[in-house]
C-alpha positions, 0 to 999 in steps of 0.5 A: 260615199260611193260604191267602188270595186276594182275587183268587180270592174265597178268604178263608182259614182262621181260627185262632179256631174258627168265626170264618169262619162269621160273617165269611162271613155278612158277605161274604154281606151284602156280596153282597146289599147290592151286588146283585152276584149272588155267593154265599158258601160258608162251610166249618166242621167238626163241632167248630166246629158247636157254637160260639155265633157259628155260630147268631148267623150262622144267625139273621142270614142267614135274617132277611136272606135272605143268599146263603150256603151253610153247609157243615159238613165232618163228619169225625166226630172234630173235633180228637179227640172223636167227634161222638156224644160232643160233640154232643147233635144229631149229625145236623148237617144239622138244626142250621139248623131252628130258624132255618128254614134247610133242610139236606141231609146228603150223602156227602162222600166222593162227588164227584158227590153233593157236586156235585149237592147244591151245584147244588141249594143254589146254585139255591135261594140264587141264587133269593133264598130265603135260606141253605142248610146242607150237612152233608158226611159225610167222614173224615180218615185222619190225626190232626188235627195232627202231635201227634195219635196218633189213639188215639180210633179203631182202625186197622181203622176207618181202613183200612176207610174207605180201602178202601170210601169213598176219594173219589179211588178212587171217582171213578176208577171213575166216570171209567173207567165213563164211558170215560176210559182208564187212560193218561189217568188215569195222565197226570192223576195225574202232573200232579197230583203234579207240581203238589203237589210244585212247591208243596211245593218252593216253600214249602220253598225260598222265602226267609224274609220280611224283618223289616219284613214283620211290619208289612205290612197291619197297622193301627197306631193312635196314641193 
């Protein structure tokens, strides 16, 4: 099940690894074709970065100077293999160089660093200079799925990242330094927990869809 909302310009996740990159390039083509000023952000991981369709998309995006930012969320282990073992070039921000696409490597655990890099990328793309590649160096604490025991790394490594680089804790310190009170932060955290809990409750308590919904928005061609 993937989140999807045309209303909010969010075109969902995709089960085929890397498929969203070529779809995102198509969305960027639409923005350029209609001249609506839109920019597409296509997110994919370090594992998907080795897919062939990604590089076909890079080539077309640069040829046509499409308004798209390719965002590689490098959690360093893909589904379970270290990026150093899976990628001949593990500095993923360089992956666009042969297509003349500039790249930036960013600390994906630092909210302000990501915000700053996104502003720079958006300014270039909106200026009609073509695509930009952002590599966000991040980390996931849990396994790729419920069936992943994550034995390819140590508990000590995960704990060290949690203690030194957790993005929420780092941002909390930034907010405190900017004068946000502890009470304000506690109120904010309560609000966020309530939103998440409400969403989880809705998902668990919502009734199963009717059987006929299997065919909703599905094109059936007759021959």
